[in-house]
C-alpha positions in Angstrom: 12.4 -18.2 6.5 10.5 -17.8 9.8 8.8 -14.7 11.2 11.9 -14.1 13.4 14.0 -13.8 10.3 11.6 -11.1 9.0 12.0 -9.2 12.3 15.7 -9.5 12.2 15.8 -8.0 8.6 14.0 -4.9 9.9 16.2 -4.6 13.0 19.4 -4.9 11.0 18.3 -2.4 8.4 17.2 0.0 11.1 20.4 -0.3 13.0 22.6 0.3 10.0 20.6 3.3 8.8 20.3 5.0 12.2 24.0 4.6 13.0 25.3 5.5 9.6 23.1 8.5 8.9 24.7 11.1 11.3 28.2 10.5 9.8 26.7 10.6 6.2 25.0 13.9 7.0 28.2 15.4 8.4 30.1 14.3 5.3 27.5 15.7 2.9 27.7 19.0 4.7 31.5 19.0 4.2 31.3 18.4 0.5 28.4 20.8 0.2 26.0 18.2 -1.3 22.9 20.3 -0.6 19.5 20.4 -2.2 18.6 23.1 -4.7 15.0 24.3 -4.4 13.0 24.8 -7.5 12.2 28.5 -8.0 8.5 27.8 -8.9 8.0 26.0 -5.6 6.5 27.5 -2.4 8.5 30.5 -1.2 8.5 29.0 2.3 10.7 26.1 1.0 13.6 28.4 0.1 14.9 28.2 3.6 15.5 24.5 2.9 18.1 25.2 0.2 21.4 23.6 1.1 19.9 20.9 3.2 21.9 17.7 2.6 20.3 15.4 0.0 20.8 11.8 -1.3 19.8 10.3 2.0 18.2 7.5 0.0 21.7 6.0 -0.5 21.8 4.9 3.2 18.2 3.6 3.0 19.3 1.4 0.1 22.4 0.1 1.9 20.5 -0.7 5.0 17.8 -2.5 3.1 20.2 -4.5 1.0 22.3 -5.7 4.0 19.2 -6.3 6.2 17.3 -8.4 3.6 20.3 -10.4 2.4 21.6 -11.2 5.9 18.3 -12.5 7.1 16.6 -13.7 3.9 19.6 -14.7 1.7 19.6 -14.7 -2.1 16.2 -16.2 -2.8 14.2 -15.0 -5.8 11.6 -13.4 -3.5 14.4 -11.1 -2.3 16.6 -10.5 -5.3 13.9 -9.3 -7.7 12.5 -6.4 -5.5 16.1 -5.8 -4.3 17.2 -5.4 -8.0 14.3 -3.0 -8.6 15.3 -1.0 -5.5 19.0 -0.8 -6.5 18.5 -0.1 -10.2 16.0 2.7 -9.7 18.2 3.9 -6.8 21.2 4.1 -9.1 19.1 6.1 -11.6 18.0 8.5 -8.9 21.6 8.8 -7.7 22.7 9.9 -11.2 19.9 12.4 -11.2 20.9 13.8 -7.8 24.6 13.8 -8.6 24.0 16.1 -11.6 21.8 18.4 -9.5 24.4 18.6 -6.7 27.5 19.0 -8.9 25.8 21.5 -11.3 24.0 23.3 -8.4 20.6 23.2 -10.1 17.2 21.7 -9.3 17.0 19.7 -12.6 19.3 16.7 -13.1 18.9 14.2 -15.9 16.5 15.2 -18.7 12.9 13.9 -18.5 13.5 11.7 -21.6 16.7 10.2 -20.2 15.0 9.3 -16.9 11.9 7.9 -18.6 13.8 5.8 -21.0 15.9 4.2 -18.3 12.8 3.7 -16.1 11.0 1.9 -18.9 14.0 -0.4 -19.5 14.1 -1.4 -15.9 10.3 -1.8 -15.7 10.3 -4.0 -18.8 12.9 -6.3 -17.2 10.5 -6.7 -14.2 7.6 -7.3 -16.5 9.4 -10.0 -18.5 10.4 -11.7 -15.3 6.9 -11.7 -14.0 5.5 -13.1 -17.3 8.1 -15.9 -17.3 7.6 -16.7 -13.6 3.8 -16.9 -14.0 4.1 -18.8 -17.3 1.8 -16.3 -18.9 0.1 -12.9 -18.5 -2.2 -13.6 -15.7 -3.3 -10.7 -13.4 -4.9 -11.3 -10.0 -8.0 -9.3 -9.2 -7.7 -8.2 -5.5 -10.4 -9.6 -3.2 -11.3 -12.4 -5.6 -10.1 -15.8 -6.8 -10.0 -14.5 -10.3 -6.9 -14.3 -12.5 -7.4 -12.4 -15.7 -5.3 -13.3 -18.7 -4.1 -10.1 -20.3 -2.2 -12.0 -23.0 0.3 -9.8 -25.0 -0.9 -6.7 -23.0 0.5 -8.0 -19.7 4.1 -6.9 -20.2 3.4 -3.3 -21.2 0.7 -3.1 -18.5 3.1 -4.2 -15.8 5.9 -1.9 -17.1 3.4 1.0 -17.0 2.4 0.1 -13.3 6.1 0.0 -12.3 7.0 3.3 -14.0 3.9 5.0 -12.7 4.6 3.9 -9.1 8.2 5.0 -9.2 7.3 8.5 -10.6 4.4 8.8 -8.2 6.5 8.3 -5.2 9.1 10.7 -6.6 6.3 13.4 -6.9 5.2 12.7 -3.4 8.7 13.6 -2.1 8.1 17.3 -1.6 7.6 17.8 2.2 9.6 16.7 5.2 8.7 13.2 6.1 5.9 12.8 3.4 7.4 10.3 1.0 9.1 8.5 3.9 6.0 8.3 6.1 3.7 7.1 3.3 6.1 4.5 1.9 6.8 3.2 5.4 3.1 2.5 5.8 2.7 0.9 2.4 5.8 -1.2 3.1 4.3 -2.4 6.4 1.1 -3.4 4.5 2.9 -5.4 1.9 5.0 -7.0 4.6 1.8 -8.2 6.4 0.4 -9.4 3.1 3.6 -11.3 2.4 3.5 -13.0 5.8 -0.1 -14.0 5.5 0.2 -15.3 1.9 3.4 -17.3 2.4 5.8 -14.9 0.6 8.1 -14.8 3.6 11.3 -13.9 1.8 9.6 -10.9 0.1 8.1 -10.0 3.5 11.7 -10.0 4.8 12.7 -7.6 2.1 9.8 -5.3 3.0 10.7 -5.5 6.7 14.2 -4.4 5.9 13.0 -1.5 3.7 10.5 -0.6 6.5 13.3 -0.6 9.1 15.5 1.6 7.0 12.8 4.1 6.3 11.8 4.4 9.9 15.4 5.1 10.9 15.6 7.7 8.1 12.5 9.4 9.3 14.3 10.2 12.5 16.4 12.6 10.5 13.8 13.5 7.8 10.9 14.6 9.9 10.1 18.4 10.1 12.5 20.2 10.0 14.5 17.8 8.0 18.2 17.4 8.5 18.5 15.5 5.3 16.4 14.7 2.2 16.1 11.3 0.5 16.5 12.9 -3.0 15.6 11.0 -6.2 18.1 8.4 -4.9 15.6 7.5 -2.2 12.2 8.2 -3.8 12.9 6.3 -7.1 14.5 3.4 -5.1 11.5 3.1 -2.7 9.0 3.3 -5.6 11.0 0.5 -7.3 11.2 -1.6 -4.2 7.4 -1.4 -3.7 6.7 -2.2 -7.3 9.2 -5.1 -7.3 7.6 -6.5 -4.2 4.1 -6.3 -5.8 5.3 -8.0 -9.0 7.0 -10.9 -7.1 3.9 -11.5 -5.0 1.5 -11.1 -7.9 -0.2 -8.1 -6.2 0.3 -5.5 -8.8 -3.3 -4.2 -8.6 -2.9 -3.7 -4.8 -0.3 -1.0 -5.5 -2.8 1.8 -6.6 -5.0 0.9 -3.6 -2.3 0.9 -0.8 -0.4 3.7 -2.6 -3.6 5.8 -3.3 -1.8 8.9 -2.1 0.9 8.4 -4.7 -1.8 8.0 -7.4 -3.5 11.2 -6.3 -0.2 13.1 -6.3 0.5 12.0 -9.8 -3.0 12.7 -11.1 -2.9 16.2 -9.6 0.1 17.0 -11.7 -1.4 15.5 -14.9 -4.7 17.4 -14.3 -2.9 20.7 -13.6 -0.7 20.4 -16.8 -3.5 19.3 -19.1 -6.0 21.9 -17.8 -3.5 24.7 -18.0 -2.5 23.9 -21.6 -6.2 23.8 -22.6 -7.5 26.9 -20.7 -4.5 28.8 -19.4 -5.9 28.4 -15.9 -4.9 26.2 -12.9 -7.1 23.7 -11.0 -4.8 23.7 -8.0 -2.8 26.5 -6.4 0.2 24.4 -7.1 0.9 20.8 -8.0 1.6 18.2 -6.8 -1.4 18.5 -4.6 0.5 18.6 -1.3 1.7 22.0 -2.3 -1.9 23.1 -2.9 -2.9 22.3 0.7 0.3 24.1 1.9 -0.6 27.2 0.0 -4.2 26.9 1.3 -2.8 27.5 4.8 -2.1 24.0 6.1 1.1 23.6 8.0 3.6 21.3 6.4 3.3 18.9 9.4 -0.5 18.8 9.0 -0.3 17.9 5.3 2.1 15.0 6.1 -0.1 13.8 9.0 -3.3 13.8 7.0 -1.7 12.1 3.9 -0.2 9.4 6.2 -3.5 8.8 7.9 -5.2 8.4 4.5 -2.5 6.0 3.4 -3.0 4.0 6.6 -6.7 3.7 5.9 -6.0 2.6 2.3 -3.4 0.1 3.4 -5.9 -1.5 5.8 -8.2 -2.0 2.8 -5.4 -3.3 0.7 -4.3 -5.8 3.4 -7.9 -7.2 3.7 -8.1 -7.5 0.0 -4.7 -9.1 -0.2 -5.4 -11.8 2.4 -9.1 -12.3 1.9 -8.5 -15.7 0.3 -6.3 -16.8 3.2 -8.5 -16.0 6.2 
């Protein structure tokens, strides 16, 4: 696969998403498939109730078609594509329950976690088999650390953590889409520079679909990606990292996702111990919102931080090439 094929993957995914989305939004409005806003969230978000959701479905379709048309059925495409689709299906089931039952909570936490772990274990077993062992590359070095029997549970943890972290980041218009677009671009560049061209083609397709989606999801959003999109995008990023052997680059490039998840963990643990809160609201993007930041400012700052972290990740990922 040449660089032109990578570009074509992104163009096809972008074209499919940007042309399909207006019709999809119109249909969602007709069937009243709107978002239910959680009552414990910021009061300013109540105006968003009823906004069409499950926009991630079109992102998935655009990514699937774009990557398969240009990159074919190579292993470097099928593995991250499988992660994208499987986690997307899980997210769709969650969104479907929310929409049909007109509530903010879909599947139970135990149901979602169990299914996430099963998918993640599949990716981990694939990675161990493909590498003929449990070797983990240390970014920025030539070192591969043998984790032995701990490799599979570690990779499964990384995948589940990334998927849920992206899901937690999806709380403001354009936030999850903007940050995942930047991380996707970073992994696409790493894939090109390290010879993982088919996987780079997949990332280009996902990037093209996200950029098209952001045209409808920027503030004020005409549609939300829902869990269908956030779980799928987290799965796509994780699948890409696993295929390229860059699992430890995920928490670097996706540092914002890590911070969002940690803010929730810290908030819950501290509240249970002391009855007090560290943040005004978690995830942390809501803390800044309630501190007086405009929604657009939070998104801009978080995207800029992600850009800086991704530059670091790219240099760490290609340092052995240049």
